[in-house]
N, C-alpha and C positions, 0 to 999 in steps of 0.2 A: 930459268933453269927448270928441268923436268923434275918434279917432286916425286921421289921414290914411293912415298906413301900413297900417291895417286895411281900407281900401277896395280893392275889386277892380274894376279898370276894365272887365273883360269881362262883369261881372255886370249884367244888365239885366232889366227886366220889361216885358211888353206890356200893352196896355190891357185885353185880355180877362181876363188873370190878375188885374190890379188890381180889375177890376169884380167878380170872383168873391169877393174878400175882404169879410167883413162890414163892415169899417170904411169901405169905399168903395161900399157897395151904394146904387145909385140916385142917386149924386151927379152933377151936370152934367158933360157930356163935356169941357168946357173945363178944369174943375178936375182931372178924371182925367188929361187930357193934361199938365197942369202937374205933377202928381205923378210921372208917367212920365218927365218931362224933368228934374225937379229933385231927385229922391230920391238918397240916398247908399247904396250897397251896401257892407255891412261883414261881414267874417268875424272870428270870435273863436276863440281856442284855449281849451282847458280851463283854467279858473282865471282867465281874463281878467275884469277888472271892467268891465262895460258902463256902469254908472252908479254914482256914489257918493252915499250918503245925505248930505244937507246941501248938495250942489252945486246951482248954478243950472241950470234946465232948458235944455238945448241941443239937444233934439230929441225926437221921438216915435218909438219903436221898434216895429216889427212883426216878430215872430219868424217866420222862414220855415223854418228847419231847426234841429233840436237842441233842447236843453232848458236852462233857466236856473234858478238858485236865487235867491229873493228873501229878503233878510236885513234885520232891523231891530235895530240895536245889536248886531250879531253873532249874533242869534238867528234860526234858520231859520223862515220863515213859510210859504212855499209854493213850489211849482215851477210854472214856466210852460212851455207847449208851443207848437208851431207854430201860427201865425195869431193868437196872443194879442198884445195890445198892451201896451207897457210905457212908463211915464213920463207917462201922460195926466193924473194927478192934479195934477202940478205946474203944468200949463197951466190946468186947471179952477179950481184954488184960488189960482192966482198965487202959489205958494210954491216953496220949494226941494224937492229930492228927499226923499221921506220914507222911502226904503229904498235899500239897495245891491243891485245885480243882478250875479250872477257866472255866467259861462258854465260849463256842466257838459258837458264834451266839446266837440266842434266845433259852433259855432253860426254860423248865417247870419241876418242881419237886414236889413230895409229900414228906413232911417232918414230921417225927414222933419225937415229943419232948422227951427229956431224960426220964421223969417219965413214959411215955407210953412205950418206948423201954425197960426200966427195967422191967416193968410188963410183956411185951411180952416175954422177955428172960426167964422168969420163966416157960414158957410153953415149954414142950419138943418138940412138933411138930414144933413150930415156930423156936426154937433153931436148930432143925435138918435142917429146910429149910435154915437158915442162913449159917450153916456149909456146906451145899450142894453148895450154891452159892459161898462161900469162896473157896471150893475145885475146882470149875470151874475156878475161878480166878487164883488159884495156878497152875492149869494145863496150862492155857493160859500163865502165867508168865514163866513157865518152858520152853514152846515151844519158847517164845520170847527170853528168856535167851540163849537157845541153838543157835538160829539164830544169836544173837549178838556175842556170843562166837565164832562162826565160822567166822564171819566177823572180829572180833578182832584178831583171830588167823592168818587170812590172812594178816592183817595189821602188826602184829608182825613179820611175816615171811619177809615182805618187810623191816621192821625196822632192822631185823637181817642181811639184805644184807649190811647194813652200818656198823654194829658193831658186834664184837664177842658176842656169847651168854653170856659170863661172864660179859662183860662191859654193855651189854643191860640190864641184870638183875640188875646190880649195879645202873644204871641210873633209871630204873623203881622203884627200892626200895626206891629211894629218894622221889618219888611222884612228882618230878619236871616235868613240861611239856617239852617234847623234843624240841619243836619248839618255846618255849617262847623267845622273843627277849631279849638279854642281852649282856653284855660285859664279856669276859673271857680272862684269860691269856692262850694263845694257843701256841702249837708247830705245825708247818706247814710243809708239805712235798709235793713237786711236782716231778713227775717222768715221763720221756718221752723216747720213743724208738728212738734210733739214726737211721737216714736214713730211717724213716718209709715211707715217701712219695715216695722216689725213689724206694724202694723195692716193695711197693704195686702197683706201676704203671704197673708191669709185671705180676700181679697176678689176678686171677678171683675173683669176689665178694665173692663166696662161700669159696675160699681158704683164703681170707683175714679174713672173719668172723670166720672160724674154728681156725686159728692160733692165731688170736687176742683174741678170747674167752679163749683159753687155757692159754695164757699169763696172761690175766686179772684175771682169776680164781686163778692162782698160786700166783700172787702178792697180791691179796686181802687176801688170806689165810695168807701170811706173815704179812701183816699189822694187821690183826686180832690177830695173835699170840702175837704181841707186843702191843696189846690193843689200836690200833689206830682206828679212825673212817674214813671210806671211804666216802668222801663227794660226789664226782662225777667223772665221766669219761668225758674227753674232747677229743674226738677222741681216740687216743692211749694213751693220757696223763692221769695220775691218780693224784687226789688231795686228800690228807688225812690230818687229824689233830688229836691232842691229847689235852685234857682239857675239853671235853664235860662232861665226867664222871670221875672226879679226882680219882686216886687210890693211892696206897702206894708207887709205883715205881716212879723214876724220869722220867718224860715224855721226857726230852731232850735226856737222855741216851737211852731210849726206841726207840725214833725216829731214832737216829744215828745207833744203832744196827740193827734196821729194815731196814734202807737204805742199809747197807752193805749186809744184807741177801738178799734183793731184787736184788742186783747186781749178787750175786752168783746164785740165783734161775733163773733169766732171762738168764744168760749165759748157763744154761742147757737146754734152749728152743731155738727154731729156728723160724725165720720169713723170708719168701721169700728165704729159702734155706741157710741162714746164722745164726749163733748164735746171740741172742739178746743182744745188749749192751744198757745201760741206761745212761741218764743224770739225776741226782737227785739234786733238790734244797731244802735246809732246812732253816727255820728261826723261830723265836719265838717273841711273843709280844702280846699286848692287842688288841683284835679284837671284832667286832660285830658278833654275831651269832643269827639265829632265822628265822622263817618263814616270808617271805615278799610276797606281792602281794595282789590281791583282792579276792572277794568271788568266782570268776570263776576259778582262778588259783593262787595257793600259792606254794612256794618252799622254802626249807631250803637253806640258803646262809650264807657265811662267808665273811665279808668285813673289809677292813682296810689296812693301809700302810704295815704292816708285811706280809700280803697275797701277795701284789704286789711284794715286795722284794723277797719273796720265789720263785715266778715265775721267776723273773729276775735271781735269783741264778741258777735256772735250765737252763736257756738260757746261762748263763756264763760258764757252764761246757764245752761248745765247745771252747770258746776263751781261757779259762784257761787250756784246755786239762786235765780236771779232771773228774772223775766219779761222785763226790759229791762236791758241792759248798754250803757254808752256810754263812748266815749273822753273823755279829759280836755278836749280841744279843743272838744268838743261841750258837755260838762257845765258848763264855766266860762262859757259864753255864755247859760245859762238865767237867767231872772230869779230873785231870791232866794226868792220864794214857791215856786217849783218845785224849785230847787236844794236847799232844806232837806229835801225828801222823799227825797233820795238817800243811799245807803250807800257810803262811800268804801273802796276796796280798793287799797292801795299795794303797790308792788314786785311786781306780778303778772307772771310770765314769760309772754310771748305769743310763739308761734312766728313767726319772721320779723320780729318787732318789738322784741325785747328785753324789758326790764322796763318795765311800763306802770302808770300809775295809772288804774284803771277805776272807774266809778260804776254802782251797781246800783239799780234801782227795783223793789220788790215791796211791795205794800201790807201783806202779812202780816208782813214782816220789816223794816219801815221803821225806820230808826235803828239797825239791827244793826251791830256792828263788823265790819270786813273782816279778811281774812287773806291768806295767801300760797297761791297755787294754781298748778299747772303746767297751762298751756293748750296743747292740741295743735292 
């Protein structure tokens, strides 16, 4: 609604000024005189709402001074400048306002009340002027949409570096914010190259980067094939998880199958002149996921005891002489056909987690009895 207190009685416009505005170009002089006589002059302070989304149209606004922000559902769309028109779509479409307009700084506007707008709309020249201005807005919106689409495409490409295209599409289809802080039931995987530090000590930086990139690209492809999310690289280590975008398959079985395929894939590659061997830790449990940080720096992270134990399981592969070590919460969720291939290690001291029952998988030692080991 037009606030009467915002009208300034001394503000007026002459016919020459009106005729210079694109909206009134070439309209008959009697209509121009009517506009000069019946317009409302309004002033708005910074932050004043000029029109509300969802309200009935009560006038057509012509911005004379200052700038306004146009919002849809609270999301900034565009700024409007002097001599732009506001609120015309509600009259053209015979609908309510489709956006909220807020003054940014001091704003001066010429307001044509609804009866006057309806009379003007009956004039073909005025209507042509309105449509011309709407067409300009559409062209501007198309350019802006193309710019935003390019930026969103770049962001989506970055997003796809974490997830396979199928899982990314599944997550996007839910409409859920990727970085929204929440708790999920997750399956966790840590993988590390054995003897990485010793091998890299004799290599050039370029050689390290080349072979490490080849390895990381290969294992990321494996993780994506099994619908896992690659959260981060920590040096040569890879941290992945399942549960961000739940699917139809069992994530525990997916992660275990993925881990075994990662071993095979890595063995076909070399680092520092020798085949790559991995240590992989697996665990499952309820964890916190989401973006953390401030306005200057935000990062997606995964937190919780199950994460720490998964990392400890990866470290335990050395002491237990196994390629894959998993926590009990993970192992007990495997189907019997896979669980039977594991070697149980009871009362294993794990730093920060006390005594744990861990399960190891190594084809060469399948069925071996477990023992007690101190895990750092």
